[in-house]
C-alpha positions as CSV (number, residue, x, y, z in Angstrom):
1,X,248.7,101.3,141.4
2,X,252.6,101.4,141.2
3,X,254.2,100.1,144.9
4,X,255.7,96.9,146.2
5,X,254.9,93.8,147.4
6,X,254.0,95.0,151.5
7,X,251.8,97.4,150.3
8,X,250.0,95.7,147.6
9,X,249.4,92.7,150.0
10,X,248.1,95.5,152.3
11,X,245.8,96.6,150.1
12,X,244.8,92.9,149.2
13,X,244.2,91.3,152.8
14,X,242.6,94.8,154.1
15,X,239.9,94.8,151.1
16,X,236.8,94.0,152.8
17,X,233.6,92.0,151.4
18,X,231.5,94.9,153.1
19,X,234.2,97.6,150.7
20,X,233.2,95.0,147.8
21,X,229.9,94.4,148.7
22,X,229.6,98.9,148.8
23,X,230.6,98.6,145.0
24,X,228.9,95.9,143.3
25,X,225.5,96.2,145.8
26,X,222.9,93.8,145.2
27,X,221.2,96.2,142.6
28,X,224.6,96.8,140.7
29,X,225.3,93.3,139.7
30,X,221.4,92.6,139.1
31,X,222.2,95.0,136.6
32,X,225.3,93.8,135.3
33,X,223.5,90.5,134.3
34,X,220.6,91.9,133.0
35,X,222.9,93.6,130.6
36,X,224.6,90.3,129.3
37,X,221.1,88.5,128.5
38,X,220.4,91.8,126.3
39,X,223.5,92.6,125.0
40,X,223.7,88.0,124.2
41,X,221.0,88.1,122.4
42,X,222.6,90.9,119.4
43,X,225.2,88.4,118.8
44,X,226.3,84.8,118.7
45,X,229.2,85.2,121.2
46,X,229.0,84.6,125.1
47,X,230.0,86.8,127.8
48,X,230.6,86.9,131.7
49,X,231.6,89.0,134.1
50,X,234.1,88.4,137.7
51,X,234.7,90.5,140.2
52,X,237.2,90.4,142.8
53,X,237.7,92.2,146.4
54,X,240.8,90.7,146.8
55,X,243.4,88.0,146.1
56,X,244.5,86.0,148.9
57,X,248.0,86.3,150.7
58,X,249.3,83.7,148.9
59,X,248.5,84.6,145.0
60,X,249.9,87.7,146.4
61,X,252.9,86.8,147.3
62,X,253.5,84.9,144.4
63,X,253.6,88.2,143.0
64,X,250.3,87.5,140.4
65,X,249.3,89.9,138.5
66,X,245.1,91.0,137.7
67,X,245.8,89.1,133.8
68,X,247.1,86.2,135.3
69,X,243.9,85.5,137.1
70,X,242.0,86.7,134.3
71,X,243.4,84.1,132.8
72,X,243.0,81.3,135.0
73,X,239.3,82.3,136.0
74,X,238.3,82.2,132.0
75,X,239.6,79.0,132.1
76,X,238.1,77.9,136.1
77,X,234.7,79.4,134.5
78,X,235.0,77.2,130.7
79,X,234.5,80.3,129.1
80,X,237.1,78.6,125.9
81,X,233.9,76.2,125.9
82,X,231.7,77.6,123.4
83,X,230.8,75.9,119.8
84,X,232.1,79.3,118.2
85,X,235.6,80.4,120.5
86,X,233.9,82.6,120.8
87,X,233.1,84.2,124.2
88,X,234.6,87.1,126.7
89,X,235.3,87.7,130.4
90,X,236.2,91.3,131.9
91,X,237.1,90.7,135.2
92,X,237.4,93.2,137.9
93,X,239.9,92.7,140.6
94,X,239.0,95.8,142.7
95,X,241.7,96.2,145.3
96,X,244.0,96.8,142.6
97,X,242.1,98.3,140.6
98,X,242.2,96.8,137.8
99,X,240.1,95.9,133.7
100,X,241.3,93.0,132.3
101,X,239.7,91.4,129.1
102,X,240.3,88.1,128.1
103,X,238.8,86.8,125.1
104,X,239.0,83.2,123.2
105,X,241.2,82.1,120.3
106,X,238.0,83.0,117.4
107,X,237.3,86.4,118.6
108,X,240.8,87.9,119.8
109,X,242.2,86.5,116.6
110,X,239.6,89.6,114.9
111,X,239.9,91.6,117.9
112,X,243.3,91.9,118.6
113,X,244.4,92.8,122.8
114,X,244.3,97.0,121.9
115,X,240.5,96.4,121.1
116,X,239.8,95.0,125.0
117,X,242.6,97.5,125.9
118,X,240.4,100.4,125.2
119,X,237.4,99.0,126.7
120,X,239.1,97.9,130.1
121,X,240.3,102.3,130.0
122,X,236.9,103.9,129.5
123,X,235.5,101.6,132.6
124,X,238.2,102.0,134.6
125,X,237.2,105.7,133.5
126,X,234.2,105.1,134.8
127,X,234.9,103.4,137.9
128,X,237.8,105.7,139.4
129,X,234.7,107.8,139.6
130,X,232.4,105.3,141.9
131,X,230.1,104.6,138.8
132,X,230.3,100.7,138.8
133,X,227.1,99.6,136.9
134,X,227.1,102.7,134.6
135,X,231.6,101.4,133.6
136,X,230.5,97.6,133.5
137,X,227.4,98.4,131.1
138,X,229.6,100.4,129.4
139,X,232.0,97.7,129.2
140,X,229.4,95.4,128.3
141,X,228.2,97.6,125.8
142,X,231.4,97.5,123.9
143,X,232.2,93.8,124.4
144,X,229.4,93.0,122.7
145,X,229.1,95.5,120.0
146,X,232.4,93.5,118.8
147,X,231.1,90.1,119.5
148,X,228.5,91.5,117.1
149,X,230.8,92.5,114.7
150,X,232.1,89.6,113.7
151,X,229.4,86.9,115.8
152,X,226.1,88.3,114.8
153,X,223.2,86.5,116.7
154,X,221.5,84.5,113.2
155,X,219.0,81.9,113.9
156,X,218.6,79.3,117.5
157,X,221.5,81.6,119.2
158,X,222.0,79.4,122.4
159,X,222.7,80.7,126.0
160,X,226.1,78.7,126.3
161,X,226.7,81.0,129.8
162,X,225.3,82.4,132.9
163,X,224.3,85.5,131.9
164,X,224.9,86.7,136.0
165,X,228.2,88.4,137.8
166,X,230.7,85.5,139.2
167,X,231.6,87.6,142.7
168,X,234.4,86.4,144.1
């Protein structure tokens, strides 16, 4: 959505918790956690899923975008701290109806930005129809497909990051 700072501020201010909970119900969040756990068994990569209703007024006024927020969360959630530098964050900012994927340097070097942009676009198609679970699970599977090509599961495959989604 392209609108001025005032329109964006209003969208973020009025993105109530109930709207986030209506889209990402307990069942949807459970399905996301299950999908992350299942898909991570195919790869040595690590995946996190985070969803946020809206940004604080301060972040909106500072013109923080979804990409910058995703990078901030990538660090805060310590996704960069995997043994093989192959952690991936899928971040959904509901107020902006935006999906961002941030990948650690190991996987990003072999997958590239275009790959992640395709996954985000596909997820957004599902989300635009209100198919929150379908979009999230298909995105998780698509990221896992990329991870499995470059970082297949081999031998001991410890779970380095929690599987449950983060709701902010």
